[in-house]
MDAnalysis code that builds the backbone (N, CA, C; Angstrom):
import MDAnalysis as mda
import numpy as np

u = mda.Universe.empty(309, n_residues=103, atom_resindex=np.repeat(np.arange(103), 3), trajectory=True)
u.add_TopologyAttr("name", ["N", "CA", "C"] * 103)
u.add_TopologyAttr("resid", np.arange(1, 104))
u.add_TopologyAttr("resname", ["MET", "LYS", "ASP", "LEU", "PHE", "LEU", "LEU", "ASN", "THR", "LEU", "LYS", "THR", "LEU", "LYS", "PRO", "LEU", "LEU", "GLN", "LYS", "ASP", "GLY", "PHE", "ILE", "ILE", "ASP", "GLY", "VAL", "PHE", "GLY", "SER", "TYR", "ALA", "ARG", "ASP", "GLU", "ASN", "THR", "LEU", "GLN", "SER", "ASP", "VAL", "ASP", "ILE", "LEU", "TYR", "HIS", "LEU", "ASP", "ASP", "ILE", "PHE", "TYR", "SER", "LYS", "TYR", "VAL", "GLY", "PHE", "THR", "GLY", "PHE", "LYS", "LYS", "LEU", "ASP", "GLU", "ILE", "LYS", "LYS", "THR", "ILE", "SER", "ASP", "SER", "LEU", "GLY", "LYS", "LYS", "ILE", "ASP", "LEU", "ALA", "PRO", "LYS", "ASN", "ASN", "LEU", "SER", "LYS", "THR", "ALA", "GLN", "LYS", "TYR", "ILE", "LEU", "SER", "GLU", "VAL", "VAL", "TYR", "VAL"])
u.atoms.positions = np.array([
    [-26.121, -47.317, -108.989],
    [-27.405, -47.490, -108.325],
    [-27.368, -48.794, -107.539],
    [-27.684, -48.676, -106.263],
    [-27.545, -49.823, -105.369],
    [-28.845, -50.590, -105.136],
    [-29.980, -50.019, -105.491],
    [-31.262, -50.660, -105.197],
    [-31.554, -51.741, -106.243],
    [-31.065, -52.944, -105.979],
    [-31.219, -54.041, -106.934],
    [-32.667, -54.500, -107.051],
    [-33.432, -54.408, -105.958],
    [-34.853, -54.763, -106.037],
    [-35.556, -53.878, -107.059],
    [-35.295, -52.590, -107.002],
    [-35.914, -51.650, -107.931],
    [-35.514, -51.985, -109.371],
    [-34.226, -52.163, -109.612],
    [-33.752, -52.474, -110.966],
    [-34.322, -53.788, -111.480],
    [-34.292, -54.812, -110.654],
    [-34.800, -56.116, -111.080],
    [-36.299, -56.089, -111.334],
    [-37.033, -55.348, -110.513],
    [-38.479, -55.225, -110.716],
    [-38.774, -54.532, -112.039],
    [-38.058, -53.450, -112.326],
    [-38.271, -52.742, -113.592],
    [-37.870, -53.604, -114.783],
    [-36.809, -54.385, -114.638],
    [-36.391, -55.292, -115.720],
    [-37.446, -56.362, -115.972],
    [-38.119, -56.797, -114.919],
    [-39.193, -57.782, -115.055],
    [-40.423, -57.165, -115.710],
    [-40.763, -55.945, -115.314],
    [-41.946, -55.269, -115.859],
    [-41.750, -54.811, -117.301],
    [-40.527, -54.487, -117.667],
    [-40.258, -53.884, -118.974],
    [-40.847, -54.680, -120.142],
    [-40.581, -55.984, -120.277],
    [-41.149, -56.701, -121.429],
    [-42.671, -56.825, -121.375],
    [-43.230, -56.867, -120.183],
    [-44.688, -56.954, -120.050],
    [-45.353, -55.665, -120.530],
    [-44.789, -54.529, -120.145],
    [-45.347, -53.235, -120.539],
    [-45.034, -52.907, -121.998],
    [-43.932, -53.434, -122.478],
    [-43.528, -53.171, -123.862],
    [-44.540, -53.754, -124.848],
    [-45.245, -54.795, -124.456],
    [-46.278, -55.381, -125.318],
    [-47.372, -54.368, -125.636],
    [-47.570, -53.404, -124.736],
    [-48.565, -52.351, -124.944],
    [-47.950, -51.074, -125.497],
    [-46.662, -51.118, -125.821],
    [-46.019, -49.951, -126.413],
    [-45.448, -48.962, -125.421],
    [-45.369, -49.352, -124.154],
    [-44.779, -48.509, -123.109],
    [-43.391, -49.048, -122.811],
    [-42.371, -48.255, -123.088],
    [-41.001, -48.716, -122.923],
    [-40.329, -47.959, -121.783],
    [-39.930, -48.699, -120.755],
    [-39.174, -48.114, -119.649],
    [-37.736, -47.956, -120.120],
    [-37.246, -46.721, -120.086],
    [-35.853, -46.482, -120.459],
    [-34.933, -46.629, -119.247],
    [-35.308, -46.031, -118.138],
    [-34.451, -46.123, -116.963],
    [-34.937, -45.277, -115.805],
    [-34.070, -45.164, -114.812],
    [-34.355, -44.430, -113.582],
    [-33.405, -43.243, -113.499],
    [-33.921, -42.118, -113.024],
    [-33.076, -40.947, -112.799],
    [-33.449, -40.345, -111.449],
    [-32.785, -39.294, -111.077],
    [-33.105, -38.634, -109.812],
    [-32.392, -39.274, -108.638],
    [-32.997, -39.139, -107.463],
    [-32.323, -39.547, -106.227],
    [-31.967, -41.032, -106.203],
    [-32.822, -41.892, -106.765],
    [-32.496, -43.322, -106.774],
    [-31.304, -43.608, -107.676],
    [-31.222, -42.943, -108.813],
    [-30.093, -43.146, -109.725],
    [-28.787, -42.672, -109.095],
    [-28.883, -41.632, -108.277],
    [-27.689, -41.067, -107.628],
    [-27.397, -41.698, -106.260],
    [-28.227, -42.666, -105.853],
    [-28.116, -43.282, -104.525],
    [-28.223, -42.250, -103.412],
    [-29.112, -41.279, -103.607],
    [-29.358, -40.246, -102.603],
    [-30.794, -40.304, -102.086],
    [-31.484, -41.400, -102.370],
    [-32.883, -41.517, -101.992],
    [-33.044, -41.652, -100.483],
    [-34.206, -41.179, -100.020],
    [-34.602, -41.314, -98.621],
    [-35.892, -42.126, -98.587],
    [-36.414, -42.356, -97.403],
    [-37.676, -43.094, -97.292],
    [-38.828, -42.363, -97.978],
    [-38.739, -41.038, -98.076],
    [-39.802, -40.245, -98.692],
    [-39.618, -40.067, -100.205],
    [-38.514, -40.514, -100.746],
    [-38.234, -40.295, -102.174],
    [-39.187, -41.085, -103.056],
    [-39.583, -40.454, -104.156],
    [-40.303, -41.200, -105.177],
    [-39.280, -41.682, -106.200],
    [-39.720, -42.582, -107.068],
    [-38.847, -43.129, -108.102],
    [-39.179, -42.413, -109.407],
    [-38.171, -41.804, -110.007],
    [-38.345, -41.087, -111.269],
    [-37.987, -42.024, -112.419],
    [-38.960, -42.271, -113.287],
    [-38.780, -43.226, -114.376],
    [-38.903, -42.517, -115.715],
    [-37.898, -42.716, -116.541],
    [-37.887, -42.184, -117.900],
    [-38.460, -43.258, -118.819],
    [-39.373, -42.858, -119.704],
    [-40.012, -43.824, -120.602],
    [-40.267, -43.178, -121.955],
    [-40.623, -44.029, -122.915],
    [-41.144, -43.518, -124.181],
    [-42.221, -44.479, -124.680],
    [-43.029, -43.981, -125.583],
    [-44.120, -44.759, -126.168],
    [-43.783, -45.050, -127.618],
    [-44.179, -46.244, -128.082],
    [-43.958, -46.537, -129.492],
    [-45.295, -46.607, -130.229],
    [-45.246, -46.960, -131.493],
    [-46.449, -46.963, -132.332],
    [-47.521, -47.919, -131.830],
    [-47.122, -48.992, -131.173],
    [-48.102, -49.939, -130.633],
    [-49.026, -49.224, -129.653],
    [-48.451, -48.431, -128.763],
    [-49.254, -47.708, -127.778],
    [-50.239, -46.781, -128.479],
    [-49.750, -45.998, -129.434],
    [-50.604, -45.012, -130.101],
    [-51.706, -45.664, -130.927],
    [-51.474, -46.858, -131.442],
    [-52.522, -47.525, -132.218],
    [-53.541, -48.224, -131.317],
    [-53.107, -48.700, -130.155],
    [-54.014, -49.397, -129.238],
    [-54.833, -48.449, -128.371],
    [-54.252, -47.301, -128.026],
    [-54.883, -46.406, -127.053],
    [-55.038, -45.016, -127.654],
    [-56.181, -44.800, -128.244],
    [-56.461, -43.542, -128.942],
    [-57.154, -42.567, -127.990],
    [-56.760, -41.311, -128.075],
    [-57.415, -40.265, -127.286],
    [-57.246, -40.456, -125.793],
    [-58.349, -40.283, -125.066],
    [-58.294, -40.341, -123.605],
    [-58.000, -41.736, -123.072],
    [-58.196, -42.769, -123.897],
    [-57.846, -44.115, -123.427],
    [-56.339, -44.221, -123.180],
    [-55.557, -43.415, -123.885],
    [-54.110, -43.382, -123.662],
    [-53.769, -42.858, -122.282],
    [-54.469, -41.805, -121.857],
    [-54.243, -41.255, -120.513],
    [-54.628, -42.266, -119.437],
    [-55.738, -42.956, -119.671],
    [-56.188, -43.967, -118.717],
    [-55.155, -45.090, -118.621],
    [-54.639, -45.517, -119.762],
    [-53.643, -46.589, -119.770],
    [-52.368, -46.155, -119.047],
    [-51.937, -44.919, -119.250],
    [-50.751, -44.423, -118.543],
    [-50.968, -44.430, -117.032],
    [-52.174, -44.075, -116.588],
    [-52.490, -44.133, -115.155],
    [-52.420, -45.570, -114.636],
    [-52.933, -46.512, -115.434],
    [-52.886, -47.925, -115.051],
    [-51.440, -48.412, -114.949],
    [-50.623, -48.021, -115.919],
    [-49.214, -48.418, -115.923],
    [-48.500, -47.832, -114.710],
    [-48.771, -46.569, -114.424],
    [-48.151, -45.922, -113.261],
    [-48.515, -46.668, -111.986],
    [-49.772, -47.061, -111.849],
    [-50.219, -47.800, -110.665],
    [-49.550, -49.172, -110.601],
    [-49.446, -49.846, -111.723],
    [-48.800, -51.161, -111.771],
    [-47.355, -51.077, -111.302],
    [-46.625, -50.089, -111.827],
    [-45.217, -49.936, -111.447],
    [-45.108, -49.560, -109.972],
    [-45.925, -48.620, -109.537],
    [-45.902, -48.170, -108.147],
    [-46.214, -49.321, -107.190],
    [-47.242, -50.091, -107.504],
    [-47.616, -51.225, -106.656],
    [-46.508, -52.275, -106.619],
    [-45.872, -52.513, -107.750],
    [-44.799, -53.509, -107.818],
    [-43.581, -53.092, -107.005],
    [-43.295, -51.799, -107.002],
    [-42.138, -51.289, -106.267],
    [-42.453, -50.979, -104.807],
    [-43.736, -50.761, -104.524],
    [-44.121, -50.351, -103.178],
    [-43.701, -48.923, -102.872],
    [-43.602, -48.113, -103.936],
    [-43.162, -46.722, -103.795],
    [-43.947, -45.840, -104.762],
    [-44.026, -44.552, -104.431],
    [-44.601, -43.598, -105.373],
    [-43.627, -43.424, -106.524],
    [-44.180, -43.188, -107.706],
    [-43.316, -42.973, -108.868],
    [-43.754, -41.732, -109.634],
    [-42.822, -41.178, -110.363],
    [-43.099, -40.127, -111.340],
    [-42.635, -40.645, -112.686],
    [-43.462, -40.428, -113.698],
    [-43.115, -40.830, -115.058],
    [-42.721, -39.597, -115.854],
    [-41.604, -39.680, -116.553],
    [-41.134, -38.575, -117.392],
    [-40.970, -39.087, -118.818],
    [-41.749, -38.527, -119.758],
    [-41.642, -38.968, -121.150],
    [-40.365, -38.444, -121.801],
    [-39.543, -39.356, -122.281],
    [-38.247, -38.999, -122.858],
    [-38.389, -38.022, -124.022],
    [-39.419, -38.196, -124.825],
    [-39.591, -37.375, -126.028],
    [-40.066, -35.960, -125.739],
    [-40.521, -35.685, -124.530],
    [-41.060, -34.361, -124.210],
    [-40.231, -33.591, -123.189],
    [-38.993, -33.977, -122.993],
    [-38.144, -33.274, -122.036],
    [-37.659, -31.956, -122.628],
    [-37.667, -30.924, -121.818],
    [-37.106, -29.643, -122.257],
    [-35.592, -29.802, -122.407],
    [-34.961, -28.856, -123.050],
    [-33.500, -28.892, -123.223],
    [-32.792, -28.929, -121.864],
    [-33.303, -28.146, -120.922],
    [-32.706, -28.125, -119.585],
    [-32.870, -29.483, -118.908],
    [-34.071, -30.053, -118.993],
    [-34.316, -31.367, -118.389],
    [-33.441, -32.427, -119.044],
    [-33.299, -32.367, -120.354],
    [-32.441, -33.327, -121.056],
    [-31.021, -33.277, -120.507],
    [-30.530, -32.076, -120.310],
    [-29.155, -31.889, -119.830],
    [-28.931, -32.603, -118.496],
    [-29.873, -32.456, -117.580],
    [-29.698, -33.016, -116.245],
    [-30.160, -34.467, -116.141],
    [-31.273, -34.784, -116.754],
    [-31.838, -36.128, -116.619],
    [-31.043, -37.158, -117.411],
    [-30.794, -36.876, -118.683],
    [-30.148, -37.875, -119.531],
    [-28.725, -38.200, -119.088],
    [-28.095, -37.270, -118.397],
    [-26.719, -37.516, -117.946],
    [-26.647, -38.455, -116.740],
    [-27.777, -38.659, -116.048],
    [-27.736, -39.494, -114.845],
    [-28.620, -40.736, -114.923],
    [-29.238, -40.981, -116.060],
    [-30.146, -42.123, -116.171],
    [-29.386, -43.433, -115.966],
    [-29.979, -44.302, -115.160],
    [-29.510, -45.681, -115.053],
    [-30.472, -46.481, -115.921],
    [-29.974, -46.935, -117.063],
    [-30.835, -47.608, -118.033],
    [-31.171, -49.022, -117.578],
    [-32.401, -49.421, -117.906],
    [-32.894, -50.749, -117.526],
    [-32.811, -51.662, -118.737],
])
């Protein structure tokens, strides 16, 4: 992966978001494969830990995920898609996990 700005930004955000139980695992898709275009979004693999589930119960969790998505998107200046690592189908696991660039 050649986009050092993207990697460095995610590395900077990771400990800040981890305080709320949101853990960025890495990037996959066109950016991970260095096939991104100007229209590409950034695909981010993440997982949540117990801190998130205890702090954000019910619909507040969805609201917090939207806030996190906006924070990451604004920091990168790009649209992003979030993919929860724990909810990937077997097919998605096969393709996504093999190309993740971990942060």
